[in-house]
N, C-alpha and C positions, 0 to 999 in steps of 0.2 A: 887385656886392655879392651875396653868396650868399643864396639864398632859403631861409628856414627856415619850416616850417609852424607856425602858432600852435596850441597845444594848449589847448582849454578846460579849465576846472577839473575837470569831471567825468571827463576823460580822464587828467588828471595824477594824480587821486586813485586809490589802489589799492582796488578793490572788495573787499567783505568776503568774497565767495565765492572770491577768488583763492587764499587760503591753504588753504581746505578746500572743494573743489567739491561735497562731499556735505552741507555744513552747511545749505544752503538752496536752494530752487528759485525763490525770488523771486515765486512765484505761488501763494499759499495758496488752497485750495479746500475744499469740504466734500462729504459724501455727498449733501446736499440739492441742491447745484449740479450734481453728476454726474447725479442722477436727473432733474433738470429738463432738462439737456442731452439725455439719452437720450430723454426724453419728447418733446422738440421734434423730435428726429431721426425718431422713429417716428410722430409725429402724421400726416404725409401718407400713411402706409401703414396706417391703422387697420383698414380693411376686410381688407387682406391679412393683417394680424396675427391678426384674428379667424378668418379662414379657416384659417390655419396652426394655430391653437389647436384648432379643431374637428377638423381632419384628424388631429392628434396624439392627441386624446381617443379618436376612433374607432379609430385604428390600435392604440393601447395596449389598448383593449378586445378587439380581435381577437387580439392577442398573448397576453393573459392568460386567454383562454378555454381554452387547451390543457390545463392541469392539471384544470380542471373536467370536461373531456371524458374525461380519464384516470380520474377518480373515478367518473364515470358508467359507463365501460366496465367497471371492476372490480366495482362494486357492482350494476350493472343489466344491462349488455350481455352479459357473460360468463355469468352465470346464465341469461339468456334463450337464449343460444346452446346451452347444455347441454340446454335444453328444445326445441331445434330451431327457434327463432325467430332469423332472421338480420337482421331489420330494425334492431334497436338497434345491432348492430356496424357495419352498413353506414352507419347515420346518424352514428356516431362518426367513421368514416373520412372520409365526405363532409364532415362538419363541420370536421375537423382540416385537410383540404386547403383547404376554403373559407376558413377563418380565415387560413391561411398565405398564400393568394393575395391576400386582402383586405388583410392586413398589408403585403405587399410593394408592392402598387399604391398604397395610402394613403401609405406611407413615401416612395415615389418622388415622389408629388404634393407631399407636405409639403416634401421636400428642395428641389424646384424653386421652390415659393413662398418658402420661407425664404431660399434663395440670392438670389432677386431682391430681397427686402427687404434683406438684408445688404449686397449690392453697392450698392444705391441709398443706403443709410445711409452707407456708407464714402465713396461719391462725394460726397455732401452734406457730410460731415464734413471731408474734405480741402479741398473748395472753400471752406467756411466759414473754416477755419484760414488758408488762403492769402489770402483777401480780408481777413480781420481783421488778419493780420500786416502787410499792406500799408497798412492804414488806421491802424495804431498810430503814435504820434509818434516823432520821432527820439530822444527821451530814453529811451524803452523799448528801442529797438534798441541804444543805447549801453550799457544795463545788461544786457540779455538777449542772449546771444551767438547768432549764426546757427547754431552747432552744436546748441544746445539746441532751437531751432526745428526743425531738421532731425530731431532725435530725436523730438520731438512728432509730426511728420508722417510718420515712418517706423516706428521701433520701437514707439511707443505705438499707432499706428493698426494696425500688424501684430498686436499683442496683441488688439485688438478684433476683427480679422478672424478670428483663430484661434478666438476664443470664438463669434462669430456663425456661422461656417461649420462648425465641428467640435464645439464643446463645448456649444452651447445646446440642440441636439436631445437630446444625451445627458443633460444636466442636467434638462431638462423630462421626458424619458422616465423617469429614475430617480424623480423626484418623483411623477409620475402613476402609475407602476407600484407605488410604495409605497402610495399611496392606494387603488388598485384591490385590491392584495393584502390590505391590512388589512381592507378591507370584505368581500372574499370569505372570508377566514379567519374573521371574525366570523360570517359567514353559514353557513359549513360547520360550525363548532363554536366557540361563543363563548369557551369556556375556552382552546382552543388559540390563538384570535385574541388574547385578552387577554394570554396569556403572551408572544406574539410582540411585542405592543405594549410590554409592560413591558421587554422586552429592548432596545427602542430608546431607552430613557431614557439609559443610559450612552453609547450610540452618539451620541445627539444632543449630549450634553455634550462628547464628544470632537470632534465636528464643529465646534461653536462655538469650542472652544479652538483648534483648528487654524486656523479662519478668522481669529480675532483675531491670532494670532501671525504667520500668513503674510501678512496685510495689511501689517503693519509691514515684513516682509522684502521684499515686492514693491515697496513704496513706495521703499525704499532701493535696490533693484535698478534701478528705472526712473531714479532720479537718477544712479546709478553709470554706467549705459550712456550717459546723456546726457553725462556728464563725459568718457568715452572718446571719444565722437563729437566733442565740442568740441575736445579736444586734437588729434585726428587732423586735423580740418578746419583748425584754426589753423596746424598745422605745414605742411600742404600749401599753404595760401594764402600762407604766408611762407617757401616753400622756398628762395627766393634768399638772404635774410639768414641762414637756417639753414645753408646750405652755405658762404656767404661767411665767417661767423663761427664755423664749425666747431661748430655746436650739435647735431650729430647724436647724440653720446653723451649729452649732458644731456637732450635731448628723449626719447631712448630710455629713459633712467632714469625720467623723469617719467611717460612713457606706461606703462612697466612697472608703476610704483606704482599708477596708476589701473586698469590691467588686473588686477593682483592683487587690488585691492579689489573689483572686479566679480566676480572668480572666487570670492573668499571669501563674498560675499553670495549668489552662486549656490549655493555649498556649504551655506550656512545654509538656503536654500529646499529643497534636496534632503534635508537632515537632518529638517526639519519634515515633509516628505512621508514619510520612512521611519518616523518615530515614529507618524504617523497610520495608515499601512498595517499596521504590526505590531499596534498597539492594536486597530484595528477588526477585523482578522482574528481576534484572540484572543477578543474579545467575541462576534463572529458565530458562530464555530465552537463556542464553549461553549454559546451559546443553542440552536443547532441540535441539538447532542448532547443537551442536557437535554430539549428538547421531544420529540425522537424517542424517547428512553427512556421519558418519561412517557406518550407516546401508545401505545407498544408495550404497556405494562402495561394501559392502558385497552382496547386491542383484545383482549388476552388475556382480560380480564374481561368482555368483551361490551359495554362502555360506549362503544365507538367503532367505526365501520365501517372496514374495511381500506382501502377506496377513499378515504375522507375523510383517513385518515392519510397515504396515498401522495400525494394531491393537496396536503395541507398541507406535507409535506416538500418537494415540488417548488416550492411557492410560497415556502417559507422560503429555499430555495437561490436562487430568483430575487430574493428580497428582499435577501439578504445578499451575493450575488455581485457586484452593482454597487458595493458599498461601496468596493472598491479603485479602481474607475473613478471613483467619486464624488470620491475624493481628487485624481485627475488633473484632473477637471473643475473642482474647487474651485481647484486650482492655476491653471488657465487663467482662471477667474473672478476670482481675486484679482489676477492680473497685469493683466487687462483693467480691473478696477475701479480699480487704482492708476493705470493709464494714462489712463483716462477722467477721473479726478480732476485729473490734471495738465493734460489738454486743456481741461477745464472752467475751470481756473484761468487758462489762457492766453486763452480766449475771454471771460473775465470782465473782462479788463483794458480799461480805457477810455482813449481817446486823451487825452493831456495838452493837445492843441490841438483841442478838439471843434468840430464844425460848429455854427454858430449856429442857435438855435431859429427865429428869424425873420430870415433874412438880408436885408441891405440891398444895393441895387444901387449900383455906382459911378456917379457923375455923368458925363455925356458930357464928353469933352475938347474944348477949344477947337479950332476948325478950323485944321489945319496944325501943331498942337502935340501930338504923340503921347505926350509924357511926362506924368507926374503928380507933384503935390507930395507930399513925404514929410515928416512931422513926428513927432519923438520928444518926447512931452509928459510931463515929470516921470517918466521911465522908470527903474525900478529892476529889477535882475535878479540872481539868485543860482542857481547850479546846486545840485542836491540834495546833492552830496557836498562842496561847497566853500563858501567865503565869498562875499560880495557882489562880483560882477564889475563891475556898473555901479551906483555909489552913487545918484546922481541925474543923469539924462542928459536934456538938452534940446537939440534940434537941429531946424533947418528946412532942407530941401533943396527949392529951387524947382523947378517942373516944367521938364524939359529940361536941367537942370544935371548936368555930369559931375563927381563929387566923388571924390578919391583920399583914402584913409584910411591913414596910416602910423603907426608906433610900434613899440616893442620888443615882443618876444614876451610874451604875457600881458597886453597893454594893454587888450584888450577888442574888438579889431577884428573878429575872426571872430564874436564874440558879437553885435555890432551887425548883421552881415550875417544871422545866423540869426534874429534877432528880426524883421528886415525881411522875410525870406522866410517868416516864421511857422513855423519849425521849433520854436520855443519861444514861449510867451507871457510877457510881462513879469510880474514878481511885484508890481509896482505901476506905475501910470501907463498911458499909451496910445501905440500906434504908429498913426499916421493916414495913410491914403492918400487924397488929395483930400478930407480932412475926415472920412473914414469910418474908424472903428476897425477894424483888421484882424480882430478877433474877431467883428465883425458881418458880415464878408464870407463868402459861400459859398466853400469851399476851391477848387472848380474855377475860379471866377472869379478868385480871388487867384492861383492857379497860372498862369492864362492871362496875367495882367497883370504878374506878377513872376517872373523867371527867374534862376537862379543857375548860374554856371559855376565849379566848384571847382578846386582845385589838381590833384587826381588825376581825370582824365577817365575816366569809366566807360563802356565800350562793351559792348553786348550781342552775343551770338552772332548772326550775320546779316550782310547785306551793308552796305557803306558807305552806300548810299542809304537803306536801312532805318534805320540808326542816325541819319542826319541827319533823316529824316522823323519821328522821334519828336517833334521840335519842332512839327510840323504834320502829323498823320497823313494828311490828305487832300491833301497837297501833290503837285503834278505833278512829273515828272522835270525839267522846265524850271525850276521854282521851287527844287528841290533843287540843281541845278547852279548856279543864279544865286547862292544863298546861299554855296555853296562857293567860287565865283569871288570874291565880295565879301570873303571872309575870307582869300583867298590859298591855298585848299586844293585848287583844281581841278587844278593841274599834277601834284601828287604822286598824286592819285586817278586821273587819266587814265593815269598811268604804271604803275598796278597791273595784274596779269595780266588781270583781268576788269573793270577800270575801276570804275565805281560799283557793279557787281554782284559785286565781290570780297568773299568771306566773310572778315570780320576775325577770326573764331573767338573762343574763350573770352577774355573781358575785353579784346578787341581786340589779342590777343597777336601778330597777324600784322603789325602796323604799329608804328612807333616811338612813344615817349611823346609827342614833339612833334607827330607826325601825329595821334595820338588827341586831343590837345588842340585841334588845328585842326578836327577833325570835331565836337568838342563845341561849339566856337565857331559853326560853321555851323549846328548844331542849334539853338542858342540864338537866333541871328539869324533863322532861319526861323520861329521861334515869334513873332517881332515883338512883344516885350513892351513895356509902357509903362515898366517899371523893370527894368534889367539889373544884376545883382550879379556882380562878378568877384572871387572870393575866391582870391587868389594864382594867377589863372588863366593867367598867362603865364610862370610860374616854370619850367615844363618845356620851354620853347621855346629854341632856340639864338638867337644874335643876329640872323642874317638872318630867321629865322621870326618873332621878336618884332617886328622892324621892319616886316615885311610885315603882321602883325596890327595893329600900331599905325596904319599907314597906312589899313587898312581900317576900323578902329574910329573914326577921325576922321570918316569919312563916315557910317558906320552909326549911331553914337551921337548924331549931330547931332539935336537936338530932343528926345531921350529922356532920362529921368532915369537916371543910372548911378552906381553906387557901386563903386569899385575899391579892394579891399583889397590893399595892395602892400608888399613888402619891397624889391623891385628898383625903385630910384627912376627908372629909365628909363621905367617904365610911367606914372609920374606926369605926364610931360610932356604927355600928351593931355588932362589934367584942367583944368576951369575953376577948380577950387577944391581946396585941400589942407587936410585936418584932421590934426593931430598929436595922437595919443591917448597918455595915460599914466594907469595905474591907473583906467581906466574913465571918464576925463574928457578933454574936448578942451582941450589946453593951447595950441594954436596954430591959427589959422584964417585963410586968405588965399589969394590966387592963388599959383601956383608961383613966379612972378617976384618977388612981394612977399616971400615967405618966404625965398627964396634971397638976396635983397638984404639981409635983416635979419641979426640976430645970435642968433637963437633956435635951438631944437633942430633944426628942419628944415634950416637953413643948415649946421649942423654935420654932419648926416647926409649932406647933398648934397655937402659938401666931401670927406667920407670916401669917398663913392662915387666921386667924380671921381678921387681919388688912387688908388683900387683899380683903375682902368682903365688906369693908366700902366704 
């Protein structure tokens, strides 16, 4: 009988974002959450942040001393030189060189401190995202694609890196220089200083408008690049069916549409930048021209010293020249802010199956009985996007019993297994393990006691031995080989080029699907669980391999509680009990022999399977 994977309701339903990948990110956040995240990342580096701030303050003071020295030279040092006194001119020269050296040394120190802070922050952030993504429940990963997670951890973190490493110093430098220059201009001549400050009013309005518009654009750009990455990753992961069903052209068209959307949004960002640069230059140049003209008339009338006017013009150029750079910095800031908001939204997600506040321990098992009793007590369950899969489900599995669950696709078999593994929590009722609600068990203890082997065995890059040892990380080589022998995998492993030290490569691609499944069985058996769940776990094995596994399972499952989800009825033969499910309910319950001898659904399924073998 052909094996067919059961698809739960949430996989059968079409997600809302499938039609329009830019319509939602599924993770709403706020500026408050972004600020809180940034604060928590910087909290361990408070002393270093203060040091960097002090260094930048002093460095900017050294930088902004130059025009003051020019004013002093014009108004004081040059007249003194005419009188034969060289001291003021020498003092100006020494002061200028000293300020330049101090500025360079302080900037070097600041860059070093800031780089250490930024690298530690990015290291912490990537680690948080990776740990948090692993801790989130299965329902989150079925809604939020791996491509989007990759986008959060790569392109969004890269935006933060660019700001921290390159833009932050310039942004703070521009702000501090504006404060210094405004104060010095007011000190030199309050009228010129006031005029310069008034000219900043329209510039400030333009900056606010640019920031508001660009924030929207960069939020859309972050979502657009995530959609591009999702499509790329999805296509490469499914490259076999893509080529088998000649989907290259369709995928190219779909990817092209996403790519063009990303290009258009990037164009919008460039246009926003162009509007800002043109407008800011117009305002800045007009202000400088007006102030210089007004100052020249005041110098001619004797109301303003020439050195003060020269210094003021130099300061005005220093004040307005960074305006263009400020736009670039704001671009970087807006991109980083949009990325940080999405990362904060990801980190704000809470697992749907949380750890208990006060976990309860499992009671000790009876001597010689490694299995545990499983009870489904008035359980109801519905996926987020579908109707109720289990209406009201009551079931008791005695400790040490092997139970096979069969039924048509969509009957609720895999849902039953996922509830028992606590990938989901029931919407009503309880799932009990030796009388303890699974929601009251610490997840590490539950995972040690309950192990699932799925239809598609997933192997990580690394050796065969390392993949088997996942079931028991501290296992010896003898224990690993014993588990492989018990499941019938030793012979094919020994025949590999490096035996147990053979690298299976990405997703176990170096060995066949059936061999990957045998490795997954060995991994599960090495874990020595009290409850073993096999969800279509033998469907990828050939007949000799399946029979070898069945022989091994008769011995290995003895005394343990086992739930076998099966379409291939040959797998049912090793079960003590068979449950036939339909629409989330058990419609037949008995031993394989009893049900085969009857006239119910299982007898009909068994007869059809026997005929298919002829």
